[in-house]
mmCIF file of the C-alpha atoms, coordinates in Angstrom:
data_MODEL
# 
_entry.id   MODEL 
# 
loop_
_atom_site.group_PDB 
_atom_site.id 
_atom_site.type_symbol 
_atom_site.label_atom_id 
_atom_site.label_alt_id 
_atom_site.label_comp_id 
_atom_site.label_asym_id 
_atom_site.label_entity_id 
_atom_site.label_seq_id 
_atom_site.pdbx_PDB_ins_code 
_atom_site.Cartn_x 
_atom_site.Cartn_y 
_atom_site.Cartn_z 
_atom_site.occupancy 
_atom_site.B_iso_or_equiv 
_atom_site.pdbx_formal_charge 
_atom_site.auth_seq_id 
_atom_site.auth_comp_id 
_atom_site.auth_asym_id 
_atom_site.auth_atom_id 
_atom_site.pdbx_PDB_model_num 
ATOM 1  C CA . MET A 1 1  ? 113.341 87.182  117.204 1.00 0.00 ? 1  MET A CA 1 
ATOM 2  C CA . THR A 1 2  ? 115.864 90.007  116.974 1.00 0.00 ? 2  THR A CA 1 
ATOM 3  C CA . TYR A 1 3  ? 116.514 93.309  118.671 1.00 0.00 ? 3  TYR A CA 1 
ATOM 4  C CA . TYR A 1 4  ? 115.517 96.645  117.125 1.00 0.00 ? 4  TYR A CA 1 
ATOM 5  C CA . GLY A 1 5  ? 117.847 99.062  118.857 1.00 0.00 ? 5  GLY A CA 1 
ATOM 6  C CA . LEU A 1 6  ? 117.321 98.197  122.503 1.00 0.00 ? 6  LEU A CA 1 
ATOM 7  C CA . MET A 1 7  ? 113.881 96.643  121.971 1.00 0.00 ? 7  MET A CA 1 
ATOM 8  C CA . LYS A 1 8  ? 113.128 93.047  121.184 1.00 0.00 ? 8  LYS A CA 1 
ATOM 9  C CA . THR A 1 9  ? 111.432 92.390  117.835 1.00 0.00 ? 9  THR A CA 1 
ATOM 10 C CA . SER A 1 10 ? 109.366 89.426  116.764 1.00 0.00 ? 10 SER A CA 1 
ATOM 11 C CA . ASN A 1 11 ? 107.767 88.418  113.470 1.00 0.00 ? 11 ASN A CA 1 
ATOM 12 C CA . ILE A 1 12 ? 104.016 87.803  113.613 1.00 0.00 ? 12 ILE A CA 1 
ATOM 13 C CA . SER A 1 13 ? 104.369 84.050  113.053 1.00 0.00 ? 13 SER A CA 1 
ATOM 14 C CA . TYR A 1 14 ? 106.986 83.706  115.807 1.00 0.00 ? 14 TYR A CA 1 
ATOM 15 C CA . PHE A 1 15 ? 104.924 85.851  118.174 1.00 0.00 ? 15 PHE A CA 1 
ATOM 16 C CA . LYS A 1 16 ? 101.816 83.723  117.552 1.00 0.00 ? 16 LYS A CA 1 
ATOM 17 C CA . ALA A 1 17 ? 103.727 80.457  118.012 1.00 0.00 ? 17 ALA A CA 1 
ATOM 18 C CA . HIS A 1 18 ? 105.387 81.626  121.248 1.00 0.00 ? 18 HIS A CA 1 
ATOM 19 C CA . LEU A 1 19 ? 102.648 83.839  122.650 1.00 0.00 ? 19 LEU A CA 1 
ATOM 20 C CA . SER A 1 20 ? 102.862 82.627  126.265 1.00 0.00 ? 20 SER A CA 1 
ATOM 21 C CA . GLN A 1 21 ? 106.643 82.984  126.334 1.00 0.00 ? 21 GLN A CA 1 
ATOM 22 C CA . GLU A 1 22 ? 106.496 86.452  124.776 1.00 0.00 ? 22 GLU A CA 1 
ATOM 23 C CA . LEU A 1 23 ? 103.815 87.639  127.207 1.00 0.00 ? 23 LEU A CA 1 
ATOM 24 C CA . ARG A 1 24 ? 105.911 86.412  130.154 1.00 0.00 ? 24 ARG A CA 1 
ATOM 25 C CA . ALA A 1 25 ? 108.733 88.613  128.873 1.00 0.00 ? 25 ALA A CA 1 
ATOM 26 C CA . VAL A 1 26 ? 106.316 91.555  128.627 1.00 0.00 ? 26 VAL A CA 1 
ATOM 27 C CA . ARG A 1 27 ? 105.115 90.930  132.191 1.00 0.00 ? 27 ARG A CA 1 
ATOM 28 C CA . ASN A 1 28 ? 108.758 91.159  133.251 1.00 0.00 ? 28 ASN A CA 1 
ATOM 29 C CA . GLY A 1 29 ? 108.986 94.656  131.751 1.00 0.00 ? 29 GLY A CA 1 
ATOM 30 C CA . GLU A 1 30 ? 110.217 93.938  128.221 1.00 0.00 ? 30 GLU A CA 1 
ATOM 31 C CA . ARG A 1 31 ? 108.781 95.786  125.217 1.00 0.00 ? 31 ARG A CA 1 
ATOM 32 C CA . ILE A 1 32 ? 108.336 93.850  121.964 1.00 0.00 ? 32 ILE A CA 1 
ATOM 33 C CA . ILE A 1 33 ? 107.949 95.304  118.471 1.00 0.00 ? 33 ILE A CA 1 
ATOM 34 C CA . ILE A 1 34 ? 105.874 93.070  116.172 1.00 0.00 ? 34 ILE A CA 1 
ATOM 35 C CA . LEU A 1 35 ? 107.098 92.950  112.561 1.00 0.00 ? 35 LEU A CA 1 
ATOM 36 C CA . ASP A 1 36 ? 105.226 92.079  109.384 1.00 0.00 ? 36 ASP A CA 1 
ATOM 37 C CA . ARG A 1 37 ? 107.826 91.278  106.702 1.00 0.00 ? 37 ARG A CA 1 
ATOM 38 C CA . ASP A 1 38 ? 110.438 93.287  108.629 1.00 0.00 ? 38 ASP A CA 1 
ATOM 39 C CA . ILE A 1 39 ? 108.159 96.335  108.906 1.00 0.00 ? 39 ILE A CA 1 
ATOM 40 C CA . PRO A 1 40 ? 107.143 97.381  112.452 1.00 0.00 ? 40 PRO A CA 1 
ATOM 41 C CA . VAL A 1 41 ? 103.343 97.224  112.831 1.00 0.00 ? 41 VAL A CA 1 
ATOM 42 C CA . ALA A 1 42 ? 102.734 97.070  116.593 1.00 0.00 ? 42 ALA A CA 1 
ATOM 43 C CA . GLU A 1 43 ? 104.385 97.338  119.956 1.00 0.00 ? 43 GLU A CA 1 
ATOM 44 C CA . VAL A 1 44 ? 103.513 95.182  122.953 1.00 0.00 ? 44 VAL A CA 1 
ATOM 45 C CA . LEU A 1 45 ? 104.396 96.765  126.255 1.00 0.00 ? 45 LEU A CA 1 
ATOM 46 C CA . PRO A 1 46 ? 103.589 96.101  129.896 1.00 0.00 ? 46 PRO A CA 1 
ATOM 47 C CA . TYR A 1 47 ? 100.340 97.524  131.230 1.00 0.00 ? 47 TYR A CA 1 
ATOM 48 C CA . ASP A 1 48 ? 101.020 100.232 133.795 1.00 0.00 ? 48 ASP A CA 1 
ATOM 49 C CA . ILE A 1 49 ? 98.411  100.129 136.554 1.00 0.00 ? 49 ILE A CA 1 
ATOM 50 C CA . ASN A 1 50 ? 99.877  103.242 138.162 1.00 0.00 ? 50 ASN A CA 1 
ATOM 51 C CA . LYS A 1 51 ? 99.725  105.312 134.976 1.00 0.00 ? 51 LYS A CA 1 
ATOM 52 C CA . LYS A 1 52 ? 98.262  108.706 135.738 1.00 0.00 ? 52 LYS A CA 1 
ATOM 53 C CA . LYS A 1 53 ? 94.810  109.226 134.358 1.00 0.00 ? 53 LYS A CA 1 
ATOM 54 C CA . ILE A 1 54 ? 93.637  112.440 132.769 1.00 0.00 ? 54 ILE A CA 1 
ATOM 55 C CA . ARG A 1 55 ? 92.473  114.831 135.419 1.00 0.00 ? 55 ARG A CA 1 
ATOM 56 C CA . ILE A 1 56 ? 89.925  117.493 134.559 1.00 0.00 ? 56 ILE A CA 1 
ATOM 57 C CA . GLN A 1 57 ? 90.214  120.649 136.577 1.00 0.00 ? 57 GLN A CA 1 
ATOM 58 C CA . PRO A 1 58 ? 87.358  123.114 137.009 1.00 0.00 ? 58 PRO A CA 1 
ATOM 59 C CA . PRO A 1 59 ? 87.989  126.600 135.603 1.00 0.00 ? 59 PRO A CA 1 
ATOM 60 C CA . THR A 1 60 ? 89.723  129.037 137.932 1.00 0.00 ? 60 THR A CA 1 
ATOM 61 C CA . LYS A 1 61 ? 87.678  132.034 136.750 1.00 0.00 ? 61 LYS A CA 1 
ATOM 62 C CA . LYS A 1 62 ? 84.615  132.714 134.651 1.00 0.00 ? 62 LYS A CA 1 
ATOM 63 C CA . LEU A 1 63 ? 85.148  132.969 130.906 1.00 0.00 ? 63 LEU A CA 1 
ATOM 64 C CA . GLN A 1 64 ? 84.551  136.489 129.622 1.00 0.00 ? 64 GLN A CA 1 
ATOM 65 C CA . TYR A 1 65 ? 83.715  137.404 126.057 1.00 0.00 ? 65 TYR A CA 1 
ATOM 66 C CA . SER A 1 66 ? 84.591  140.782 124.587 1.00 0.00 ? 66 SER A CA 1 
ATOM 67 C CA . GLU A 1 67 ? 82.215  142.638 122.329 1.00 0.00 ? 67 GLU A CA 1 
ATOM 68 C CA . PRO A 1 68 ? 82.983  142.232 118.610 1.00 0.00 ? 68 PRO A CA 1 
ATOM 69 C CA . SER A 1 69 ? 84.765  145.197 117.025 1.00 0.00 ? 69 SER A CA 1 
ATOM 70 C CA . PHE A 1 70 ? 82.339  145.310 114.082 1.00 0.00 ? 70 PHE A CA 1 
ATOM 71 C CA . LYS A 1 71 ? 78.571  145.607 113.667 1.00 0.00 ? 71 LYS A CA 1 
ATOM 72 C CA . THR A 1 72 ? 76.365  143.847 111.107 1.00 0.00 ? 72 THR A CA 1 
ATOM 73 C CA . LYS A 1 73 ? 72.822  144.539 109.974 1.00 0.00 ? 73 LYS A CA 1 
ATOM 74 C CA . LYS A 1 74 ? 71.906  140.842 110.146 1.00 0.00 ? 74 LYS A CA 1 
ATOM 75 C CA . ASP A 1 75 ? 72.713  138.030 112.504 1.00 0.00 ? 75 ASP A CA 1 
ATOM 76 C CA . PRO A 1 76 ? 76.041  136.400 111.443 1.00 0.00 ? 76 PRO A CA 1 
ATOM 77 C CA . LEU A 1 77 ? 74.248  133.049 111.289 1.00 0.00 ? 77 LEU A CA 1 
ATOM 78 C CA . VAL A 1 78 ? 72.114  134.397 108.436 1.00 0.00 ? 78 VAL A CA 1 
ATOM 79 C CA . TYR A 1 79 ? 75.284  135.235 106.464 1.00 0.00 ? 79 TYR A CA 1 
ATOM 80 C CA . LEU A 1 80 ? 76.638  131.753 107.104 1.00 0.00 ? 80 LEU A CA 1 
ATOM 81 C CA . LEU A 1 81 ? 73.450  130.038 105.950 1.00 0.00 ? 81 LEU A CA 1 
ATOM 82 C CA . GLU A 1 82 ? 73.326  132.200 102.803 1.00 0.00 ? 82 GLU A CA 1 
ATOM 83 C CA . ASP A 1 83 ? 76.926  131.321 102.016 1.00 0.00 ? 83 ASP A CA 1 
ATOM 84 C CA . ARG A 1 84 ? 76.271  127.607 102.454 1.00 0.00 ? 84 ARG A CA 1 
ATOM 85 C CA . ALA A 1 85 ? 73.187  127.807 100.246 1.00 0.00 ? 85 ALA A CA 1 
ATOM 86 C CA . ARG A 1 86 ? 75.323  129.258 97.421  1.00 0.00 ? 86 ARG A CA 1 
ATOM 87 C CA . GLY A 1 87 ? 77.517  126.364 97.672  1.00 0.00 ? 87 GLY A CA 1 
# 
C-alpha cells in the first residue's frame, strides 16, 4: 500500500487480502487506486447517496424546422438507398 499523489494505492493482491480493512477506509471517505503491476486499473471510492441524478426537463418551446434551401426531383431517401446499393 502506497500513496499516489494524495490518494492511497493498493496492489490487487494486497487489496484482496485486506478487503474488509480497505472497504472500512473507503466508508470513511478514502479513495483507493487499485494497481496491477504498478499500473492503475481501477479506483474505489465511497458511494454518494446524495449524488444528483440526471434530471430531464421538458422542452420550453416547440421545435420548428425550416424548409430546405434546395429542391430535388426525388425523395432524398431514394438517393440514399441508391448510394448504399452502389456500395
